[in-house]
C-alpha positions as CSV (number, residue, x, y, z in Angstrom):
1,M,-4.1,6.5,9.3
2,R,-3.0,9.9,9.8
3,E,-3.1,10.4,6.2
4,A,-6.4,9.2,5.5
5,L,-8.4,10.9,8.1
6,A,-9.8,13.1,5.3
7,T,-11.1,10.2,3.3
8,L,-13.1,8.7,6.3
9,T,-16.7,8.9,7.2
10,P,-17.5,11.1,10.6
11,A,-17.5,8.1,12.8
12,E,-14.7,6.4,11.4
13,R,-12.6,9.7,11.9
14,R,-13.6,9.8,15.6
15,V,-12.4,6.4,16.0
16,A,-9.3,6.9,13.9
17,E,-8.5,10.3,15.7
18,L,-8.9,8.2,19.3
19,I,-6.4,5.4,18.1
20,L,-3.8,8.5,17.1
21,S,-4.4,10.6,20.5
22,R,-4.2,7.3,22.9
23,P,-2.4,5.0,20.9
24,H,-1.1,2.7,23.6
25,A,-4.3,2.7,25.8
26,A,-5.8,1.6,22.6
27,M,-4.1,-1.6,22.3
28,S,-5.7,-2.6,25.4
29,W,-9.5,-1.8,24.8
30,S,-12.1,-4.2,23.6
31,I,-14.1,-3.1,20.4
32,T,-17.2,-2.3,22.7
33,E,-14.8,0.4,24.9
34,M,-13.1,1.8,21.7
35,S,-16.8,2.6,20.2
36,K,-18.0,3.8,23.4
37,F,-14.7,6.1,24.0
38,A,-15.1,7.6,20.5
39,E,-18.9,7.7,20.4
40,A,-19.2,5.3,17.4
41,S,-20.6,2.0,16.7
42,D,-18.8,-1.2,16.5
43,P,-19.4,-1.6,12.9
44,S,-17.5,1.5,12.3
45,V,-14.5,0.4,13.9
46,I,-14.8,-2.5,11.8
47,R,-15.0,-0.4,8.9
48,L,-11.9,1.5,9.8
49,C,-9.8,-1.7,10.5
50,R,-11.0,-2.7,6.7
51,R,-9.9,0.7,5.5
52,M,-6.4,0.2,6.9
53,G,-6.1,-3.5,5.7
54,S,-6.7,-5.2,8.9
55,N,-9.1,-7.9,9.2
56,G,-10.5,-6.7,12.5
57,F,-9.8,-5.0,15.6
58,P,-7.4,-7.3,17.1
59,A,-5.5,-7.3,13.7
60,L,-5.3,-3.7,13.8
61,K,-4.2,-3.8,17.5
62,L,-1.4,-6.0,16.5
63,E,-0.3,-3.4,13.8
64,L,-0.4,-0.6,16.0
65,A,1.9,-2.4,18.6
66,R,4.2,-3.0,15.8
67,A,4.2,0.5,14.4
68,L,5.0,1.8,18.2
69,A,7.6,-0.6,18.4
70,R,9.2,0.6,15.3
71,A,9.0,4.3,16.3
72,Q,10.7,3.2,19.4
73,Q,13.5,1.8,17.9
74,A,16.8,4.2,18.6
75,P,17.8,5.4,15.1
76,R,21.1,4.8,13.5
77,P,23.4,7.6,14.4
78,H,24.1,9.6,11.6
79,P,27.8,10.2,10.8
80,P,29.7,13.3,11.9
81,T,28.7,16.3,10.0
82,T,31.8,18.6,11.0
83,G,35.0,17.8,9.2
84,G,33.9,14.7,7.4
85,D,33.7,14.0,3.5
86,P,30.1,15.4,2.5
87,V,29.7,12.8,-0.3
88,A,30.3,10.0,2.0
89,E,27.8,11.4,4.7
90,M,25.2,11.7,1.7
91,M,26.1,7.9,0.8
92,A,25.3,7.0,4.7
93,D,22.3,8.8,5.0
94,V,20.7,7.2,1.8
95,L,21.8,3.9,2.7
96,Q,20.2,4.2,6.3
97,R,16.8,5.6,4.6
98,S,16.9,2.8,2.3
99,E,17.1,0.1,5.1
100,E,14.5,2.0,6.9
101,A,12.4,1.8,3.9
102,L,12.9,-1.5,3.4
103,R,12.2,-2.6,7.1
104,N,9.0,-0.8,6.9
105,A,7.7,-2.1,3.9
106,H,8.2,-5.5,5.3
107,D,6.6,-4.9,8.5
108,D,3.6,-3.3,6.6
109,M,3.0,-5.9,4.0
110,Q,0.6,-8.6,4.9
111,P,1.1,-12.1,3.3
112,A,-2.4,-12.9,3.2
113,A,-2.9,-9.8,0.6
114,V,0.3,-10.8,-1.2
115,A,-0.9,-14.6,-1.9
116,A,-4.4,-13.2,-2.9
117,A,-2.9,-10.9,-5.5
118,A,-0.5,-13.5,-6.7
119,E,-3.2,-16.0,-7.3
120,A,-5.6,-13.4,-9.2
121,I,-2.9,-12.1,-11.3
122,V,-1.8,-16.2,-12.1
123,K,-5.4,-16.9,-13.1
124,A,-6.3,-13.6,-14.9
125,R,-7.0,-13.4,-18.4
126,R,-5.6,-10.3,-19.0
127,I,-3.5,-8.0,-16.4
128,E,-3.7,-4.3,-17.0
129,I,-1.3,-2.6,-14.8
130,Y,-2.0,1.1,-14.1
131,G,0.4,3.8,-12.7
132,L,0.6,7.7,-13.0
133,G,4.1,9.9,-12.7
134,A,6.4,8.3,-10.6
135,S,4.5,5.3,-10.0
136,G,4.2,4.8,-13.6
137,F,7.8,4.0,-14.2
138,L,7.3,1.0,-12.0
139,A,4.2,-0.4,-13.7
140,Q,6.0,-0.6,-16.8
141,E,8.6,-2.8,-14.7
142,A,5.8,-4.9,-13.0
143,Q,4.7,-5.3,-16.8
144,Y,7.8,-6.5,-17.7
145,R,8.4,-9.1,-15.3
146,M,5.1,-10.5,-15.5
147,A,6.0,-10.5,-19.3
148,A,9.1,-12.4,-18.4
149,L,6.9,-15.0,-16.7
150,G,4.5,-15.4,-19.8
151,L,1.8,-13.5,-18.3
152,P,-0.6,-11.5,-20.3
153,A,0.4,-8.0,-18.6
154,V,0.4,-4.7,-20.3
155,A,1.4,-1.3,-18.3
156,Y,-1.0,1.8,-18.9
157,C,0.5,5.3,-17.7
158,D,-1.3,7.6,-19.4
159,P,-4.9,8.8,-17.7
160,V,-6.5,8.9,-20.8
161,V,-5.5,5.4,-22.2
162,Q,-6.7,3.6,-19.0
163,N,-9.9,5.4,-19.3
164,T,-10.4,4.0,-22.7
165,T,-9.1,0.3,-21.8
166,A,-10.8,0.0,-18.2
167,P,-14.3,-0.1,-19.5
168,L,-13.3,-2.9,-21.8
169,L,-12.3,-5.4,-19.0
170,G,-14.4,-8.2,-17.7
171,K,-15.0,-10.6,-14.7
172,D,-12.0,-12.7,-16.0
173,D,-9.3,-9.5,-16.0
174,V,-7.0,-7.9,-13.2
175,V,-6.3,-4.4,-13.0
176,L,-3.2,-4.0,-10.7
177,A,-3.0,0.0,-9.9
178,L,0.4,1.4,-8.3
179,S,-0.1,4.5,-6.3
180,F,2.7,6.2,-3.3
181,S,-0.2,8.3,-2.5
182,G,-3.4,6.6,-3.0
183,L,-5.1,9.8,-3.6
184,T,-4.6,10.4,-7.2
185,Q,-8.2,11.3,-8.8
186,Y,-7.4,10.0,-12.3
187,L,-6.2,6.9,-11.0
188,V,-9.1,6.4,-8.3
189,E,-11.6,7.4,-11.5
190,T,-9.8,4.4,-13.5
191,V,-10.1,2.0,-10.7
192,G,-14.0,2.7,-10.5
193,L,-14.3,2.1,-14.4
194,A,-12.5,-1.0,-13.8
195,R,-14.5,-2.1,-11.2
196,N,-17.4,-1.3,-12.9
197,S,-16.9,-3.7,-15.5
198,G,-16.1,-6.4,-13.6
199,A,-12.7,-6.6,-13.3
200,R,-11.2,-7.6,-10.1
201,I,-9.0,-4.8,-8.8
202,L,-5.6,-5.2,-7.0
203,S,-3.4,-2.3,-5.8
204,I,-0.2,-1.5,-4.0
205,S,-1.0,1.8,-2.1
206,P,-1.2,3.2,1.5
207,A,-3.5,1.3,3.8
208,G,-6.8,3.4,4.0
209,S,-6.4,5.5,0.6
210,P,-9.3,5.8,-1.9
211,I,-7.6,3.7,-4.1
212,A,-6.9,0.5,-1.7
213,T,-10.4,1.2,-0.3
214,A,-11.9,0.5,-3.7
215,A,-9.6,-2.8,-4.3
216,D,-10.3,-6.4,-3.6
217,T,-7.2,-6.7,-2.4
218,N,-4.5,-4.0,-1.3
219,I,-0.5,-4.4,-0.2
220,A,-0.1,-1.8,1.6
221,L,2.7,0.6,0.7
222,N,2.9,3.4,3.7
223,A,6.8,4.3,2.7
224,Y,5.5,7.8,1.7
225,R,4.9,8.5,5.6
226,K,8.9,8.7,6.2
227,S,9.3,11.0,3.7
228,D,8.7,14.8,3.1
229,N,8.5,14.6,-0.5
230,F,7.6,10.9,-1.4
231,L,6.9,11.3,-5.0
232,A,10.5,12.3,-5.5
233,S,11.9,10.1,-2.4
234,P,14.2,7.1,-3.8
235,T,13.1,4.8,-0.8
236,A,9.7,5.3,-1.5
237,R,10.2,3.7,-5.1
238,L,12.6,1.1,-3.7
239,A,10.0,-0.1,-0.8
240,L,7.6,-0.3,-3.9
241,H,10.5,-2.1,-5.8
242,M,11.0,-4.5,-2.7
243,I,6.9,-5.3,-2.9
244,L,7.3,-6.1,-6.3
245,D,9.9,-8.5,-5.9
246,V,7.8,-10.3,-3.1
247,L,4.5,-10.5,-5.2
248,S,6.7,-12.0,-8.1
249,M,8.2,-14.4,-6.2
250,A,4.8,-15.4,-5.2
251,I,3.8,-15.4,-8.5
252,V,6.4,-17.4,-9.9
253,E,6.1,-20.2,-6.7
254,R,2.0,-20.6,-8.3
255,L,3.2,-21.0,-11.6
256,A,5.4,-23.6,-10.8
257,G,2.8,-25.3,-8.9
258,R,0.7,-25.6,-12.2
């Protein structure tokens, strides 16, 4: 939510800032109280909830409670840094951060979003997967997984190619946009072109980001929040890998039921 502040309307930003400043109190408020305290309207609160990937204010409060519970969990102690093997310490640190990234990815994922994405992919005439930079490698991984299942998927990791193919899509086609930040301007523009052409837009990106907001269905990927450099972070890529694993399993289940 903090990362999405710059993309919100003034009223939505007031609601978000109030939640961030008083998270425990916000969990006890009704939507009417929230809109009153934030000097906003009920629809502004609801729009913020949807930007964050929640169906309504009660669902957002549930996600807030989960986030607070995770924050209160005592972190696993790091191994001693004096007199120890530095490589062993690095191994333990990477393991700890990887476990945390996977746990956060699990908690952030909404089953309904995964199910909706899998259903759309299975029914699609054509699936185009877009990613740039670090997410581009995983776009190719997603293409391989879907092609292995017999699905008509192709990955494009070049913005020029993406902008060329997106306008050619139609209502029976699906775009899956992958983004660690949800802010990449090239990808935002490409998603807009695909939407204008009638394609269904799926995304794996941070809740409330411009790409998530533009998508019909977004699977929340918030791994960047625990990393100082999410684009280079192996744990962020690990979180996206886990989401692709879950999505692939959901696709297999639907193909088996045909």
